[in-house]
N, C-alpha and C positions, 0 to 999 in steps of 0.2 A: 505747358507749365514750365516755369523756370524760377530759379532762386532769385532773391533780391539782388539787384545789381550792386557790385562792390563799391563802397565809398572810397574816396581818395586815401583815407587813413588805412582802410583794410587793404587796399592795393599796395601801399607802401610796405605794410607789414608782411604781406604775402611775398611781394617782390624781394624784399630784403632777405627773408628766410630762404626762398628758393635760390637766390643768387649766392647766398652763403654756402648752401649745399653744393651748387654747381661748381663753384670755384675751388672746392676741395675734392671734387670728383676727378677721375682720370680724364684727361682732355682728349676729345676726339669729335670734331665736327667739320664745318666747312669755312673756307676763307671767302671773303666777300667779292674779290675781283682778281683778275689776272688769269694766266694760263694754269690749268691744273698741274700740280707738281709731279715730276717723275717719281717712281718708287724709291729712287736713291736720293731724293732731295728731302730735306727736313720739311715737315708739314707745319704750316702756319695756321693755327686754330683760332677761330673767332668766337666759337660757341663751345663750351665744355660739353662733354658727352654725359648726359644724365637720361636714362631711359624713362619713357612715359609708363607709369604703372598700368598693369593689364586692365584693371577696372576702368581707368580713364581711356584706354584705347577703345574698349567696347563702347563706352558712352560717347566718345567722339564720333565713331562711325555710325552709331545709332542716331545722334543728333543731326548729322548731315544726310540721313536717310539714304545710305549707300544702296545702290541697286546693282544687279549682276552685270548690266551693260555699261556701267560707269567705268571711266578710266580714272584711276586713283593715283595721285603722286604724293609722296611724303618727302618733305624737305628736311634734310638732316636726319636721315632714316636710321642711323645707328645700327642696332642689331636686327633691324627689319621687322620688328614686331607689328607695326601698324599695317604695313604692306601685306605681310603674311596673314594677319587677321582678316583683312579685307577679302582676300582670296579664300581662305579656309572657312571663315565663319559667315561671310556675307555673299559668297558665290561670285565675287568679282572675277571677270575673265582676263582683265589686264590691269596690272598695277606696277608702279615703278618707285623705287627708293633712290634718292640722291644723297650722297655723303662724300666728304673729302678724304676720309681716312680709309686706306686700303684694308686695314685690319678689320674694321667694321663691315666693309663690303664682303670680305671673305666669311666673316661670322654670319652675316645675313644670308648669304648664298647657302651655307651649310644648314642654317635653320630652315630655309625654304625647302631644301631637299628632304630634311627630316619630316617636315609638315606635309609633304606630298603635293606642294603647289609650285614647284620650280618651273613647270611648264607655263604658268600663268603670271609669274612675277619676274621682275628683273631689278638688279641693283647696279647703279652707275656711279662711278667715281667722277666728281666734277664740282664745279662752282655753281651754286644754286642761282647766283645772279646772272650767269651766262646761259643757263639752260632755257630753251624755249619750251614752256609748258602751256602754251595758249590753247591746246586742244584738250586740256584736262577737264573732267567733270567735277571731281572732288579733289581739293588740295588740303593737305593736313600738315601741321608743323608743331614743333616744340622747340622754339628758339629763344631769343632774348628780346626785350622790348625794342631796343634800338634796331635790331635786324628786322623785326616785324614792320617797323615804321619805314625802313628802307625798301622793303618789299611792297608796301602798300600801293605806291603809284604804279608799280608793275602789274599788280593784281587788278587794279581798277582799269588800267588802260589796255592791257593785253588779253585778259581773260574774257571769255564770252559772257554776256549777261545771263544770269541764272546759275553760273558756276558756284558751287558751295565750298566754303572755306572754313576749316576748323583749326583752332589753336588751343593748345593746352597751356594753361597758366597765365599767358600774357595776351593782352588785347592789341588793338590797332590805333591807340590814341583816340582822336576825336571821331574816328569812324566807329560809331556805336554798333555793337553786335545786334543782329536780328533776334538772336536767342542766346541764352547762357544757362548753364546748370552748375551746381556745386557737387563735386565728386570727391568724397573723402578729404574735404578741406581744400580742394583745388578747383579753380574755375576752369570750365571748358566753354569756349566761345564759338559761335557760328555766325557767319556772314553769308549773304547771297549777293553776288556781284550785280550791281544795278546797271541797267542800260543808261547810257549817257544821253540825257534828254534836255539839258538846259538850252534855251534859245527860244526863237519865235516859230510857231507852228500855225499853219492854216488848216482849219477843221472844216470838212464838208459833210453835211448831214445827208440822209437818204433823199430828202426832198429838194436837195440842191442848195439849201441855204448855207452860207459860209460865215465863219468868224475867225478871228485870230486869238491865239493864246501865247502869252509870254511866260516862260517857266524859268524859275531859278532853282538850282539843285545843289544840295550839300549831301553827297553820298546818296542814301536811299530816301532822304527827306526832300520834298519839293514843295514849292509854293508858286502861285501864279495868278495872273490876271487875264481875263478874257475881255475882248472888245466885241460886243454884239450890238449891231445897229447903232453904233455911236455911244453905247453905254458900257462903262467898265464894270465888270462883275468878277469877284474873287473866286478862285477855285477853293473848294472846301473838301475836307476828308481826302486829301490828295497824297498819294505815295507811289513809289516805284519799287517793285520787288522783282528782281531779276529783269526780265523783259516785259513784265506786266505792269501797265499803268492803270491807276484808278483815280477818279476824282468825281466830285459832284459839282454841278453848275446850274444855277437857277432852278433848283429842286429836281434836277434830272441827274441820272447817274451814268457815268461813262466808264467802260473797261476796254482796254485796248492792248494789243501786242506791238511792242516797239521792235522794228527791224531796220536799224540804221537810220535812214532819213525819212522813214514812213511809219505810220501807225495804222493798224487795221482793227476794227471792232472785234471784241470777243463776246460770245454769248453769255448770258447771265440772267438772274432774276430781276426783273423790273429795271433793265438797263436800256440805254439808247442803242438801237440796232443799226447796222449798215452804215456807220459813219467811218470816215477815214481822215487821216491828216498827213501833211507833208511839211518838212522843215523849210522855212523860207528865210 
């Protein structure tokens, strides 16, 4: 279940209100590029520090279905509340917060000690655009719309298919969220990083018959056309969620796991079995 998707008018009102609050708050966040400043250098801030409300923290972690074995990273971690909650309330064994402000890093470390999770969390001072977080399972953020859009290509290109992403208040432009909820007047968004599947694929069925499929992809939305024995047939009910591909073709249903240049069949109810595909 999720709340109605915000309209452009709603978005402008929410964005304007939040930005007004953020610009009057004490500044502390991360700069977008360059070497991290030394402690004796003035900090150039790109995102003002405004903490995510505790209720929104809980709902963010709930929405992305955090599991104990997940590696969680929070970008612009501030006082560390999301990272600490992931370890304390959801049993996460490893979590990292990244922030540019040494004052917030010290504050977060003290809060982690007080919460009894300092052995499972860490806070790192640095530039979130320079950090390699390709091994993350869950990525959380409360930044600004422009920063989200700058991060979007990094998330799509560097993170593993299936990685869950949550953002408080701001979305990712035309990359529509997979789910969203409304928490005390604030939107919380969730995305699942899709496998990159655009292109031509050769499908081989269990009986050895082959056909080609041309797929066009816009984030998690896909459309395509198969060529079977010289006849063009469209894919219907097609989507890609993380590494899982689903489509129907000629009244048959396919579900597969995308792994780079190959797709292997997944089991399911009334689906084609033992098929596979390779990119050509």
